[in-house]
C-alpha positions in Angstrom: -67.8 121.6 -21.8 -65.2 122.3 -24.6 -62.1 124.4 -24.8 -62.7 126.1 -28.3 -59.5 128.8 -28.3 -56.3 129.1 -26.6 -54.3 132.1 -26.9 -50.6 132.6 -25.1 -48.3 135.3 -24.6 -44.6 135.1 -23.3 -45.0 131.5 -21.6 -42.3 129.5 -21.6 -41.0 128.5 -25.3 -44.2 130.6 -26.7 -43.8 134.3 -27.6 -47.4 134.4 -29.1 -49.9 132.0 -30.5 -53.6 131.1 -30.8 -55.0 127.8 -31.2 -58.4 126.7 -32.1 -59.7 123.2 -30.8 -62.5 120.6 -31.9 -64.1 118.2 -29.5 -61.2 115.9 -29.1 -57.5 116.6 -30.4 -54.1 115.0 -30.5 -51.2 117.6 -30.6 -48.0 116.5 -32.6 -44.7 118.3 -33.6 -41.0 117.9 -32.8 -39.7 117.8 -29.7 -40.0 121.3 -27.8 -42.2 122.6 -30.2 -44.6 123.4 -27.4 -47.2 120.6 -26.8 -46.8 120.1 -23.1 -46.5 124.0 -22.7 -50.1 124.4 -24.4 -51.5 122.1 -21.8 -49.5 123.8 -18.9 -50.9 126.8 -19.8 -54.5 125.5 -20.2 -53.7 124.3 -16.6 -52.5 127.7 -15.3 -56.1 129.1 -16.1 -58.4 125.8 -15.3 -56.5 123.7 -12.8 -58.2 124.0 -9.5 -55.1 123.0 -7.6 -52.8 125.7 -9.1 -54.0 128.3 -7.1 -53.2 126.6 -3.6 -49.8 126.2 -4.4 -47.2 128.4 -3.0 -45.2 129.1 -6.6 -47.3 129.1 -9.5 -44.6 130.6 -11.9 -41.0 131.5 -11.5 -38.3 133.2 -13.9 -38.1 130.3 -16.1 -41.7 130.4 -17.1 -41.4 133.7 -19.3 -40.4 133.5 -22.9 -36.5 133.8 -23.1 -36.4 133.9 -19.2 -37.3 137.8 -19.8 -39.5 138.9 -17.0 -38.5 142.7 -17.2 -38.2 144.7 -20.3 -35.4 146.9 -21.1 -36.7 149.6 -19.0 -36.9 147.3 -16.1 -40.9 147.3 -16.3 -42.6 143.7 -15.7 -43.6 141.5 -18.6 -46.7 139.8 -18.5 -47.5 136.1 -19.3 -51.2 136.2 -20.4 -53.1 133.1 -21.3 -56.8 133.3 -22.3 -59.3 130.4 -23.0 -62.8 130.3 -24.6 -65.4 127.6 -23.3 -68.1 126.5 -24.9 -70.8 123.7 -24.8 -71.5 124.4 -21.1 -74.1 122.3 -19.4 -77.0 123.4 -17.4 -75.2 123.6 -14.1 -71.9 125.5 -15.7 -74.6 127.7 -17.5 -76.5 128.7 -14.1 -73.0 129.1 -12.3 -71.4 131.3 -14.7 -74.3 133.2 -16.0 -73.2 136.7 -15.3 -70.0 136.0 -17.2 -71.2 134.5 -20.2 -70.4 135.9 -24.0 -71.5 134.7 -27.4 -69.2 132.6 -29.6 -69.5 132.1 -33.5 -68.6 128.4 -34.3 -68.3 129.4 -37.9 -66.2 132.7 -37.6 -64.4 131.1 -34.6 -64.5 134.6 -32.8 -66.6 136.0 -29.5 -69.2 138.7 -30.8 -68.8 142.3 -29.6 -71.9 143.4 -28.1 -73.9 141.5 -30.8 -77.6 142.6 -31.6 -80.3 140.0 -30.6 -80.8 138.5 -34.0 -77.1 137.7 -34.1 -77.4 135.5 -31.1 -80.5 133.3 -32.5 -78.1 132.0 -35.3 -77.5 128.3 -35.1 -73.7 128.8 -35.3 -73.7 131.2 -32.2 -73.7 129.7 -28.5 -72.9 130.8 -25.1 -69.4 131.0 -24.2 -67.1 131.6 -21.2 -64.0 133.5 -21.4 -61.5 133.3 -18.7 -57.8 134.3 -18.7 -54.5 134.2 -16.7 -51.8 137.0 -16.0 -48.4 136.4 -14.1 -46.0 138.8 -13.7 -42.9 140.1 -11.3 -43.9 142.0 -8.4 -41.1 144.6 -7.6 -42.3 145.5 -4.3 -42.7 142.1 -3.0 -39.7 140.7 -4.9 -42.0 137.8 -6.1 -44.2 136.6 -9.0 -47.6 137.1 -8.6 -50.4 135.6 -10.7 -54.2 135.9 -11.0 -56.9 134.2 -12.8 -60.0 135.9 -13.9 -63.1 136.1 -16.0 -62.7 138.4 -19.1 -66.1 139.7 -18.7 -68.0 141.6 -17.3 -65.5 144.2 -15.6 -66.7 144.8 -11.9 -68.9 147.8 -11.5 -67.4 148.4 -8.2 -63.7 148.9 -8.6 -63.5 148.7 -12.7 -61.4 145.3 -12.2 -62.0 142.1 -13.6 -63.6 139.4 -11.2 -61.4 136.6 -10.0 -61.7 133.0 -11.4 -61.4 131.2 -8.5 -60.6 127.4 -7.4 -64.3 126.6 -6.8 -65.2 128.3 -10.3 -62.5 126.2 -11.7 -63.8 122.9 -10.1 -67.3 123.4 -11.9 -65.4 123.5 -15.3 -63.9 120.2 -14.5 -60.6 120.0 -16.0 -58.1 117.5 -15.3 -54.7 117.1 -16.5 -52.8 114.0 -16.6 -48.9 114.6 -16.8 -47.4 111.3 -17.7 -44.7 110.9 -15.0 -45.9 113.4 -12.3 -49.5 112.4 -12.0 -48.7 108.7 -11.9 -46.1 109.1 -9.3 -48.8 110.4 -6.6 -52.1 109.0 -8.1 -53.1 106.8 -5.1 -51.7 108.9 -2.3 -53.9 111.5 -0.3 -51.7 114.7 -1.5 -53.8 117.5 -2.3 -54.7 117.3 -6.1 -53.8 113.6 -6.6 -56.4 111.4 -8.5 -57.4 109.6 -5.2 -57.8 113.0 -3.5 -60.2 114.2 -6.5 -62.2 111.1 -6.3 -62.6 111.5 -2.4 -63.8 115.3 -3.1 -66.3 114.2 -5.8 -68.0 111.5 -3.5 -68.3 114.4 -0.9 -66.1 112.3 1.4 -64.4 113.9 4.4 -61.8 111.8 5.9 -61.8 111.4 9.7 -58.2 109.8 10.1 -55.8 112.7 10.8 -56.2 113.1 14.5 -56.2 109.3 15.3 -53.2 108.4 13.3 -51.2 111.5 14.6 -52.2 110.5 18.1 -51.3 106.8 17.8 -48.0 107.7 16.1 -47.3 109.9 18.9 -47.7 107.3 21.3 -45.3 104.5 19.8 -42.4 103.9 22.1 -39.1 104.5 20.4 -35.5 103.4 22.3 -37.1 104.0 25.9 -34.9 100.9 27.2 -31.8 102.1 28.7 -29.7 99.4 27.5 -30.0 100.9 24.2 -28.2 104.0 25.3 -29.9 106.8 24.0 -32.1 107.5 27.0 -28.8 108.2 28.7 -27.6 110.5 26.2 -31.0 112.6 26.0 -30.8 112.9 30.1 -27.3 114.1 29.6 -28.7 116.7 27.1 -31.3 117.6 29.6 -29.1 118.3 32.4 -26.7 120.4 30.5 -29.3 122.5 29.4 -30.5 123.1 32.9 -27.1 124.2 33.7 -27.8 127.2 31.2 -31.6 127.7 31.7 -32.9 126.6 34.8 -36.7 125.9 33.7 -39.1 122.9 33.1 -39.4 123.7 29.1 -36.3 121.5 28.7 -37.6 118.7 30.5 -37.9 115.2 29.5 -36.3 114.8 26.1 -37.2 111.8 24.2 -37.7 110.3 20.6 -40.9 109.9 19.1 -41.7 108.2 15.9 -42.9 111.3 13.7 -43.7 115.0 13.8 -46.1 114.8 11.1 -48.7 117.4 10.3 -52.0 116.8 8.5 -50.3 118.2 5.4 -47.1 115.9 5.6 -49.3 112.8 6.5 -51.2 113.7 3.3 -48.1 113.3 1.2 -46.5 110.1 2.6 -49.9 107.9 3.0 -49.8 105.8 -0.1 -51.7 102.6 -1.2 -49.7 99.3 -1.1 -50.2 97.0 -3.9 -49.3 93.2 -4.2 -46.1 92.6 -6.2 -46.7 89.1 -6.8 -43.6 87.9 -4.6 -44.1 85.5 -1.5 -42.1 86.6 1.6 -40.1 84.0 3.7 -42.6 84.0 6.3 -45.1 82.9 3.9 -47.0 86.1 3.2 -47.7 87.8 0.0 -45.4 90.9 -0.5 -46.8 94.4 -1.1 -45.1 97.5 -1.8 -46.1 101.5 -2.5 -48.2 101.5 -6.0 -45.3 103.8 -7.5 -43.2 100.8 -7.3 -44.8 99.0 -10.2 -43.9 99.1 -13.6 -44.5 102.2 -15.6 -47.1 100.7 -17.7 -48.8 99.2 -14.9 -48.8 102.9 -13.1 -49.9 104.3 -16.4 -52.9 101.9 -16.6 -53.7 102.4 -12.8 -54.0 106.2 -13.6 -56.3 105.4 -16.4 -58.5 103.3 -13.9 -58.7 106.1 -11.8 -59.5 108.6 -14.5 -62.5 106.5 -15.6 -63.9 106.5 -12.2 -63.5 110.3 -12.1 -65.4 110.4 -15.5 -68.2 108.6 -14.0 -68.7 110.6 -11.2 -68.3 114.0 -12.7 -70.0 114.5 -16.4 -68.8 116.9 -19.0 -65.2 116.9 -17.8 -62.3 117.8 -20.0 -59.5 115.6 -20.0 -55.8 116.5 -21.0 -53.1 114.0 -21.2 -49.4 113.7 -22.0 -48.1 110.8 -24.3 -50.7 108.1 -23.3 -48.5 105.6 -25.0 -45.5 105.7 -22.5 -44.7 102.0 -21.7 -47.9 100.6 -23.0 -48.4 98.2 -25.8 -50.2 99.5 -29.1 -53.7 97.9 -28.5 -53.6 99.2 -24.8 -53.0 102.6 -26.3 -55.8 102.4 -28.6 -58.2 101.3 -25.9 -57.2 103.9 -23.8 -57.9 106.8 -26.2 -61.4 105.3 -26.9 -62.3 105.0 -23.3 -61.1 108.6 -22.3 -62.8 110.0 -25.5 -66.2 108.0 -24.6 -65.9 109.4 -21.1 -65.4 113.0 -21.5 -66.6 116.3 -23.0 -63.4 116.8 -24.5 -60.0 115.0 -24.7 -56.7 116.6 -25.5 -53.5 114.7 -26.0 -49.8 115.2 -26.9 -48.2 111.9 -28.9 -45.5 110.5 -30.8 -47.4 107.2 -31.5 -48.7 106.5 -34.8 -51.1 104.0 -32.8 -52.6 106.9 -30.9 -53.0 109.2 -34.3 -54.8 106.3 -35.8 -57.7 106.5 -33.6 -58.1 110.1 -34.7 -59.9 111.8 -37.8 -57.0 113.8 -39.8 -59.0 116.9 -39.1 -58.8 116.2 -35.1 -54.9 115.8 -35.5 -53.2 119.3 -34.8 -49.6 119.8 -36.1 -47.7 122.3 -34.3 -45.0 124.2 -35.7 -42.8 127.1 -33.9 -40.9 129.9 -35.7 -39.2 132.8 -33.8 -41.6 132.0 -30.8 -44.7 131.8 -32.9 -46.6 128.7 -32.4 -48.7 127.7 -35.4 -51.4 124.8 -35.2 -53.1 123.3 -38.4 -55.3 120.5 -38.9 -53.8 117.6 -40.7 -57.1 117.0 -43.0 -57.2 114.2 -45.6 -54.1 114.2 -48.1 -55.3 115.4 -51.5 -55.1 112.3 -53.3 -56.7 110.0 -50.7 -60.2 109.3 -50.5 -61.5 108.9 -46.8 -62.3 105.1 -47.6 -58.8 104.5 -48.6 -57.3 106.6 -46.0 -58.9 104.3 -43.0 -58.0 101.1 -45.0 -54.4 101.3 -46.2 -52.9 104.9 -46.1 -53.8 105.8 -42.3 -50.7 104.5 -40.5 -48.2 105.9 -43.0 -49.8 109.0 -42.8 -49.7 109.5 -39.2 -46.1 108.3 -39.1 -45.5 111.1 -41.6 -47.1 113.6 -39.2 -44.5 112.7 -36.5 -41.8 112.8 -38.9 -39.5 116.0 -39.5 -38.9 114.9 -43.0 -41.2 113.4 -45.6 -39.9 111.1 -48.7 -42.5 110.7 -51.5 -41.8 107.6 -53.8 -43.6 107.4 -57.1 -44.5 103.7 -56.5 -44.1 100.7 -54.2 -40.8 99.5 -55.5 -39.2 102.7 -54.7 -40.9 102.5 -51.1 -39.6 99.4 -50.6 -36.1 100.0 -52.2 -34.6 103.0 -50.5 -35.0 102.2 -46.8 -33.6 98.7 -47.6 -30.6 100.5 -49.1 -30.1 103.0 -46.6 -30.3 100.1 -43.9 -27.8 98.2 -45.6 -25.5 100.9 -46.2 -25.7 101.9 -42.6 -24.8 98.4 -41.6 -21.8 98.4 -43.9 -20.7 101.9 -43.4 -22.2 103.3 -40.0 -19.9 106.2 -39.9 -21.0 107.6 -43.1 -24.6 106.7 -43.7 -27.8 106.4 -41.4 -31.2 104.7 -41.7 -34.0 106.8 -42.7 -35.6 106.0 -39.7 -32.7 107.6 -38.1 -32.4 110.7 -40.1 -36.0 111.3 -39.2 -37.7 110.4 -42.6 -41.0 108.7 -43.1 -41.8 107.3 -46.4 -45.1 107.8 -48.2 -46.1 105.9 -51.5 -47.7 108.4 -53.8 -49.0 105.2 -56.1 -48.6 107.2 -59.0 -46.6 110.1 -60.6 -49.5 112.3 -61.0 -49.9 112.3 -57.4 -46.4 113.5 -56.2 -46.9 117.2 -56.5 -50.0 117.1 -54.8 -48.9 115.3 -51.6 -45.7 117.2 -51.6 -47.8 120.2 -51.5 -50.0 118.8 -48.8 -47.1 117.9 -46.2 -45.2 121.2 -47.2 -48.4 123.0 -45.8 -47.9 120.8 -42.7 -44.3 122.4 -42.1 -42.9 119.2 -43.2 -39.3 119.1 -44.9 -40.3 117.3 -48.2 -38.3 115.2 -50.9 -39.2 112.9 -53.8 -37.8 110.0 -55.5 -39.3 109.0 -59.0 -38.3 107.3 -62.4 -37.9 109.4 -65.5 -40.9 111.7 -66.2 -42.1 113.6 -69.0 -41.1 117.1 -69.3 -44.6 118.7 -68.0 -44.9 116.3 -65.1 -41.2 116.8 -64.2 -41.9 120.7 -64.4 -44.9 120.4 -62.0 -43.1 118.3 -59.4 -40.0 120.4 -59.0 -41.9 123.6 -58.9 -43.7 122.1 -55.8 -41.1 120.0 -54.0 -37.8 121.3 -53.5 -35.9 118.5 -53.3 -36.5 115.9 -56.3 -34.3 112.9 -57.2 -35.3 111.6 -60.7 -34.2 108.1 -61.9 -32.3 107.9 -65.5 -34.8 105.8 -66.9 -38.5 104.8 -66.9 -39.9 102.1 -64.8 -38.2 101.9 -61.4 -37.9 97.8 -61.4 -35.7 98.6 -64.7 -33.5 100.9 -62.7 -32.7 98.2 -60.3 -32.2 95.3 -62.5 -29.9 97.4 -65.2 -28.1 99.1 -62.4 -27.2 96.1 -60.1 -24.4 93.9 -60.7 -24.6 90.7 -62.2 -23.1 88.8 -59.2 -25.9 90.1 -56.9 -28.7 89.4 -59.4 -27.5 85.7 -60.1 -27.2 85.1 -56.2 -30.8 86.4 -55.5 -32.2 84.5 -58.5 -30.5 81.3 -57.3 -31.7 81.4 -54.0 -35.2 82.0 -54.9 -35.1 78.9 -57.0 -33.2 76.9 -54.3 -36.0 77.8 -51.6 -38.9 77.0 -53.9 -39.9 80.7 -54.2 -39.6 81.0 -57.9 -43.3 81.5 -59.4 -44.5 78.9 -61.5 -45.9 81.0 -64.1 -42.2 81.8 -64.9 -40.6 78.1 -64.4 -39.4 78.1 -68.1 -37.4 81.2 -67.3 -36.0 79.9 -63.9 -32.4 81.4 -63.1 -29.6 79.0 -63.5 -25.6 79.4 -62.8 -24.7 79.7 -66.5 -27.5 81.6 -67.6 -26.2 84.6 -70.0 -26.5 88.1 -68.3 -28.9 89.5 -70.4 -31.4 86.7 -70.2 -31.0 86.8 -66.3 -31.8 90.7 -66.1 -34.7 90.1 -68.2 -36.4 87.2 -66.1 -35.5 89.0 -62.9 -37.0 92.1 -64.1 -40.2 90.1 -64.9 -40.0 88.4 -61.2 -39.7 92.0 -59.5 -42.6 93.4 -61.8 -44.7 90.4 -60.8 -44.1 90.6 -57.2 -44.7 94.2 -56.5 -45.8 95.0 -53.4 -44.1 91.7 -51.7 -41.2 93.5 -50.8 -38.8 91.6 -53.4 -36.8 94.9 -54.2 -35.9 95.2 -50.6 -34.8 91.4 -50.4 -32.5 91.9 -53.5 -30.9 95.2 -52.3 -30.6 94.2 -48.8 -28.2 91.4 -49.5 -25.9 93.6 -51.8 -22.5 95.4 -51.0 -22.4 99.0 -52.0 -20.4 98.3 -55.4 -23.2 95.9 -56.4 -26.3 98.2 -55.5 -27.4 100.7 -58.5 -25.2 103.8 -58.5 -28.3 106.0 -58.7 -30.1 104.7 -55.5 -26.6 105.2 -53.6 -26.1 108.2 -54.8 -29.6 109.6 -53.8 -29.2 108.0 -50.5 -26.0 109.9 -49.9 -27.5 113.2 -51.1 -30.3 112.8 -48.9 -27.8 111.9 -45.8 -25.9 115.0 -46.5 -29.2 117.3 -47.2 -30.5 116.3 -43.9 -27.6 115.6 -41.8 -24.6 117.9 -43.3 -20.7 116.6 -42.3 -19.5 118.8 -39.4 -16.8 121.2 -40.8 -13.7 121.0 -38.2 -12.4 124.7 -38.0 -8.4 125.1 -38.3 -6.9 125.2 -34.6 -5.2 128.3 -34.2 -1.8 128.3 -33.3 
């Protein structure tokens, strides 16, 4: 089973949107783009526990909070989902509601001729939906999930898509914080409850537990004083109402019902601590660390996957409080055990586990949400992407801004200068990370324009920095990328060496020699205290050119004062800062 398409109208921050999904997807985008809203929308349609809740939606679930139009007529939340790759059981169960989906055109066929359904690209599909609106008569919000095909012959309405139907679909939404807090309780819809239902286990504990709780004596000793007070209450009651209904007031441990007992029964786990009496101390599972709870949730998820085949898992931010290697293990485990896995994430380690075509980059403008597959960057071959480019590309997908550098020296230099300037002048400068900038090394001036175009298509704000270009290449770059910064000379190592102060170069060169790091092939040109300035610049230029890729430019610039740094780099950093984080203007106070 696989969700192929999701359409959303008027739900939370999404006025309208349509997303096409593949077998596995990770949704990325800025905060409040709508990643979690999409998963919540799917859960409104497919979540079997939703219909058992008293309040499924409220005023805040409508786009802009508007549940009535200008004429006071109800506005509807609408969600539609197309499901394909049904297994045999699902195919039989939903047979009368099945339609046909073309995997090439990504559309449902309207009354297709028989020969259309024989095409390899056409597969059976289930189309289901959700509607929610305000009911004036009941002064409440009403919701319905339904099959979109066919219309009932009896009443001309769409047939209800019930909780029992949803359980056949097998959708499970793991909310990072909320799922973990009740994973091992017996509350309806908890992971432990789902496992018991899948095992067809009917608990027989309720009556015994409640009965035993009511037998527990509480404060029955007269010396405690409670009994006398309750007797006085009874006497006072009888002065007003002389009947036996107010006889024998006493305390009991609990007035719990089955449902309240479900909510409070909790699994305790060993904390590793030893109590004073020598026993091992246990505590409710939700008192464990966040990372432990998340891993516990995933362990339960594995059990569910093994019990129920063809399940769809949706999960918010699997990286929270979990180290990178565990994040990767989690993603691999969930994908292997599910028919479809959908994630939201802000972690490059999570994104690295997906092919670019499976990374869905979200962008929302004026309430309309758009999603596009990342795809391979145009200048990067798949093999190079897997071996070198992958992490940097994933970081760029998670950033608001992308700075493309022509080569490795610029790639090292600019974050080092920004970091040093922030250390020296924190009120004036920020690090590139703090500005939300990810850096991509184009490795050649001929690749800058193509990479810039690619990231612009993913709705990223793109900047580029490079050395002096030939007119034709410069025109191509500037026509593609809106914010470009061109150095005054060819070769960025020269930009650094010719623009940096003599004192900084001399300090750097002498430290390399004293630390034994000066290369042997340049031993006859080793820096020394009285080396002439021009000779010093020439030998440091040879060193930076030789050590390109080792971060030498960052080491040099990271120990400079602002006045010692190359003017071009400082001015470029300043312009980028103003461009992304403009200074706030202070309005003149009124007198």
